[in-house]
N, C-alpha and C positions, 0 to 999 in steps of 0.2 A: 742632384737637383732634378725634380721631375720636369719632363718636357711637356709643354702645353700642347694639347691636341688641336688639330685643325679640321674643320668641317667646311666643305664646299658644296653648296647646292647649285645645280645647273637647271635653269629655267629659260626656255626659248620663246615663250608667248609674249605678245606685245600688249596684252590687256590683263587687267586684274580679274582673278576668278578664284574658284575653290582650290585649285592646285597651288596657286601662289599663296593663298591664305594658309594652307597646310604646311608649305615650306617655311613661311615666316614664323608660324607658331613653333616649329621645331628649332629654327635658328634662335629665336628669343630664349628658348629653354637652355640651349647649350652656351649661349653668351652668359647666362646667369650661372652656369657651371664653370666659367673661366676658360672656355675654349676660344680659339681664334676662329671666327665664323665669317665666311664670305659667300656671296651669291654671284654666279656668272649669269648675266642677262643679255638681252638683245639691245640694251641701251634704250629702253622704253620708259618714258617718264611715268606712265600709268602704273608701272610695276616698281620701278626704282625708288619712287618717293616713299613708299611704305617701308622698304628695307632700310633706307637711309635713316628714317625716323627712329628705327629700333637699334641703330648702331651696327648694322650689318655692313661689312666692307663690300664694295661693288666692283666687279670686273665685267668688262663688256666684250662680247664676241659676236661675229657676224651671223653665225648659225646658218650657213648656206646649204649646200647640197648634203646628201648623206655622207659622202666622203669629204668632210669639211676639215681639210688639213690645216687651214689657217687658225681655226678655233682650237684644234687639237694641239698645235705647236705652241700657241699662246698659253694654254693650260699646262703643257709640259714644262715650260720655263718656270712656272710657279712651283710645280711639284719638285723640281730639281733643288729648289731652295729650302724645302721643308725637311725637318728632321725625320730620320727613319722611323717607321712604324707609328707615325703620328697623324696620318691623313686618312680621312674618310670622305669620299665623294658620293653625294646622293643625287642621282639624276632622275629627272621626271620625264619619262618617255624613253623608249629604247633607242631612238635616234640620238638623243642627248647622251645616253649611256654609251653608245658607240664612240662618240666624241671623247668621252672620258677614257674608254678603253684604249683608243689610239694615243691619247696623251700619256697614259701610263706606259704604253709600249715605247713611245718616243723618248720618254724620260728615263727609261730603264728602272722603273720603280715598282717592282712586283709587290712590294709591301703595302702599296696604297689599296685600301678597300673601296670597292665600287658597288653601290646598291642602287637599284632602280625601283620606283613605285609605279605600279600599273593603276591608272586612274580611270580606265575605260572598261566597258563590257564589250569585249571584242576578242575574236580568235587570235591565237598566236600565228606568226608568219613562219611557214615551214620552208625556208630557203636556206642555202648554205650559209649566207652571211648572217641571217638572224639566228640560226641555230648556234653559230659561233658566238654571237653576242650573248645569248642566254647562258651558254656553257661557261663563259668567262666572267660572268657577274658573281659577286660573292653572296648576293641575296636578291631575290625578287619579292617585293611586297605587293600583294593585291589588297585593295581596300575593302573588299567584301568577298563573300563566298561565291556569289554569282559571277563576279569578275574573274576569280580564280578558275571556276569551273568552265567558263566560256574560253578562257585562254588555253586551258589544258585540253579542251575538246578537240583541238587540232590534231592531237596525238592519241585519239581514242583507239585503243587496241594496237598502239604503236609504242615503241620505246621513246621515252622523253629524251630530248637532246641535252638535258642538264640533270644533275642529281635532284630528286624530288624534294629532299629536305631543305633545299635552298629556297623554295617557294613558301612564303608564309602569308597567312591572312591576318591583317591587323586593321580592325575597324577604326575609322577616323575619330578624332576628338577635337576639343577646343582648349587652347591654352588661355583660359580666362579665370578670373577670380569670381567664385560664385557664393551667394549667401547660403546660410545653412538650411533655409527653407525658401520655397518660391515666393517671390514678391507679389503682393496683391496689386491688381491694377487700380490706379487712381480713378476717380469718377470721370465719366466721359461717355460719348456715344458708343453703342455696341459696334465693334469693328472686327473684321477679319483682315488678314494681311498676307499678300504674296510678296516675297522679295527674292531677287536674283536677276541674272541678265535677261533683258527683254529680247529674246531671240526665238525663232520658230522651234517648236519641239517642247517648250516649257508648259504648254497647255493653257496659255493665257486666253486664247480664243474660247476654249471650253469654259474657263472661269467666267468670262464676260457673259457667255450664253447662260450659265448657271445663275448669274445675278439677275438675268431677265425673268427667271422663274421665282425670284425672291422679292419681286416688286410688292410693295405694301408692307414689307417687314421693316423693322427699325435698323436693320443691318447695313453698315457701310463697309466698303472695301478699300483698303490701302494697297496700291500697286507701287512697289518700291524697286526701282531698277533703271538701268540705262540700256539703250539700244540705238540702232541706226534711225535717223529721222523718218525714213520711209516706212520702216516697220512699226515704229511707235505711232505714226499717223494712221496706219491701217488699224491698229488696235483701238485708237480713239474713235475712228469712224465706225468701227464695229459697235463700240459702246453707244454711240449716238444712234445708230440704226436700231439697236435693241432697246433703246429708250432707258438706258441705265447710267448715262454719263453723270447725272446728278447724284448717283449713289457711290461714285468712285472718287477717291483722292489720289493724285499722282505725285510721287516723290522721286527725286533722283537717287541713284544707288548710293548707299553709305558703306564705307569699308568696315564699319562696326555698327551693325543694325540692331544690336541688343537693346538699346534704348527705345527704339521704335517698337520692337517686339513686346517690351514691357508695357507699352501703351495699348496693345491690341488684346482681344479676347481669345483668338485662336488663329492658327496659321492655315494657309491653303496652298498646297504645292502639287498641282495636278499634271505633272510632267507626262508627255507622250513618249519621250525617249527613255530607254532603260538607264537609270541612274546607277553608276557604279557605287556611289555613296554620296548622299547629299549633305553637305555641311549645313545648308539652310534647315534641313529637317531637324538636326540635333541642336541647332540654335534655339528652336522653339522648345525642345525638351529641356535644355539647360536653363531656360527662363521659366519653366513650369507652365508652359502653354500647350494645350492639346492641338492637334492638327488634323486636317483632311488632306490626304496625299494619295498618289497613285500607288498601285501594288505591283508594278511591272519591273522594278529594279531591286536594289538591296533593301528597300524599306521594310519588307517583312522580316528581315534578319534582326531588326532592332525595334520594330513597332508591331504590336499585336492589335488586330482589328477589334474595335470595341473596348479597348483597354486604355491605351494612351491617346487614342484618336480613332479615325476611321480610314480604312484603305478602300479606294474606289477604282473602278476600271478606267483606264485612260480613254479620254475622248467621250465619256458618257456624262453629258451635262446634267441630265435628270438625276442620275445617281449622286453626282457631286452636289447638286442643289439640295437633295434630300439630306445628305450628311451635314451640310452647312446649316440647314434649317434645324436639325436636331441640336446642334451645339448652340445655335443662336437663341433657341427658345428655352434652354434649360441651364440656368446658372450653376446649379449644384452638379450637373453632369460635367460642365466645363471645369469646375474646381476639382472634382474627383479625378478626371482624366489628366488635368494639368499636374496634380500632385503625383500621380503614377508616372507620368512622363519624366518629371524631375527625379524621382526615385530610380527609374530605369537608367537615366543618364549617369547618375552618381554611382550606381552599382556596376554598370556594365560598360560605360563609355567615357569614364572620367579620364582626365589628362594623366593622372598617375598610372592608370592601367595601360593607357596607350604608350607612354614613354617607357614603362617597364618592359614593353615588348620591343621597342625600338633600340633601347640602350644596348642589349646584348649583340645586336647587329653592328653597332658602332664600336663596341668594346668586347670583341669575342674572347 
């Protein structure tokens, strides 16, 4: 009789974001494959609610300091009860990976596979402890080429502390059911949309400034997201000061924004920070919508300027406004770019392609 496989994702954040969405999509897939799937979280309702809804078993850990023996011992107890050669742990962040490695050691379970996904554009840490973490992982996934190159740049002209073949670049995807062709927008006002966390670095100030250069146009802007009251108030005051408050509709963040995206004409994601890989970006592509986004992260790896949308310089409000004006004023351009975006997603970023790269790591 075949032994059911067990998958455990480790997530220590206390708010919902792209990392949690990435993990939940994978968990949903392997539940459908008959695996026993669990998530170890910090006991944060903002995260747990979505995993519970999809039938993912939840375990809670304190996730304290780097040397978090309490969390490691808790996880080790679980590992001891699992059948041999049946467990894969997928940690998000190297600190969580270290907890998993400690648990494997405490449990005496060398057969447990431990994989970590790198969701940041950041150099690797070249200390004895982190070199040991990297070396003992079964695989390191980087979500983009820029994330992998920045991580590896720590050891430029130096020997890597782990076998190079253990690091793989796997672009993100979305575990969603898509139509065979992009859905046309129903009638309504011409609208652009930003969605994501309302936090510094996402370029929302630049977007508000760009809207001030589009006064007199028919374009409306949807800002969909949540943030601290102080920061959201600052954004609203900026919109009032720039005289564009009546051009903006504000919505709270939705865990599934695809419905709102289907109601907009194009997306705008003008992040100032280097995005390792934006799930928001490919949500527009999956819905067949063009977008205007920054060029400073992984975006050029899956978007071509002038083809599926426009890439702009972070912080350049005039350039952003010009790109938005082009899309707002040309319906045929929006349609062509949206169809290309949908085609690129299906050919290069589909869930089938993504999971075909993940599966060999879980089932070597």
